[in-house]
C-alpha positions, 0 to 999 in steps of 0.5 A: 366667157367674155373674151375681152377680159383675160382669163384669170385665177380668182378667189373661189367660194369657200364652199361648193353648193348645189344651187346659187341665189343672186339677190338684190338687197333692198326691197328684195332680200330685205323686203316683204314680211318679217316672218318670210325674212326670218324663214329665208335667213334660216334656210341660208344660214343652216349648217347643211344649207345647199344654196350659195348666197351672193348679194347683187346690189346698187349699194357700194361695199361700204354700205354693205359690210356694216350691215353684215357686221351688225347682223342686218344681212347674213354673211354671203359667199360673194358681193356684187355691188355698185350696180355690177361694177364691183365684185368682192368676197364677204370680207371686201377683198376683190374676187377678180382684180383683172375684172375690176381693171377691165371695167376701169379701162372702160370707165376712164375719166367717166366721173369727170366727164359725166359731172361736166355734162350735167352742169346746169341740169336742175333736180340732179344731186350726186350720191355720196360714197359711190364708185369708183367705177360709176357715177350715181345721182338722185333725180327729183323728177322724170324730166330731170332724169331724161335731160341727164340721159340726153346729156350723157348719151354722147359720152358713150356710157350707159345710164340706168334709172331705178326706184323712182329716184336713182340715176346711175351712169355705168361703163358701157355694157357693165351692169348687174347682169354682166357681173353675175355672168362674170362670177358664173364664168369664174366659178363655173356655175351652171345656169340651171342651178342659179337664180336671180331675184330683184325688184327694180329696174337696175335688176333687169339685166340679171333677171333677163339672163338665161338662168332661173329668175324671180321678180318679187311681188313688190317689183316696180312696174317698169321692171315688169314691163321690161320682162314681158318678153321673158316668159321664163321669169317667175312673177311672185305674188309674195313681196321681198323675201317671201317672193324669193321663198315662193320661187325656191319652193317652186323650183324645189330647191327648198322644202 
């Protein structure tokens, strides 16, 4: 357990499962062939399913819940959002308020300080509706992202670029991998019974965890490069949902 976060009682999953899928949403769970997406959804909504589902997204909660309500997304057992700075249940209630407060303490006046540091850098545009424990931007070209990273580095925050357009500024040490580890600790999940799945560089931290992991077939070259020294990660041939299915079958978690 992360000893710097106080031990706490947290919301438990509504059901106990043999195995758990922690998956990115866009390009991963919602990526690939439509038939594969349907097949994956069928497995994960079956009454006798044995796989728990946690979304791990760069999206904020307000951009996840509507897609659950309208059926674009299955109802999960938990939501990790804002690139790992938020942990909620399927209804949007915090799973562990103490964890949120710990992240907030590390973030402090981050939003204001980052905004000031980026003044005058062209090609950087704020994303709307993100936070409150991160600052997120779009970048138009790599030079702009590199200038932003250089301006932010002295502030003591982490920067993360992904998808060829997203730049996230996060509290030091907080990312998707941190949030997955934290939820595993809170729920006492065994590493060998957890699988992470992703396609962009903001998924790197959770794919490098000592769990089962898959980079789906449409994964960015930057993500694949970051996984070169992690031989245990599966590199699926199929894209998106098909890559998840490919890994689940290889593990014999599904027929």
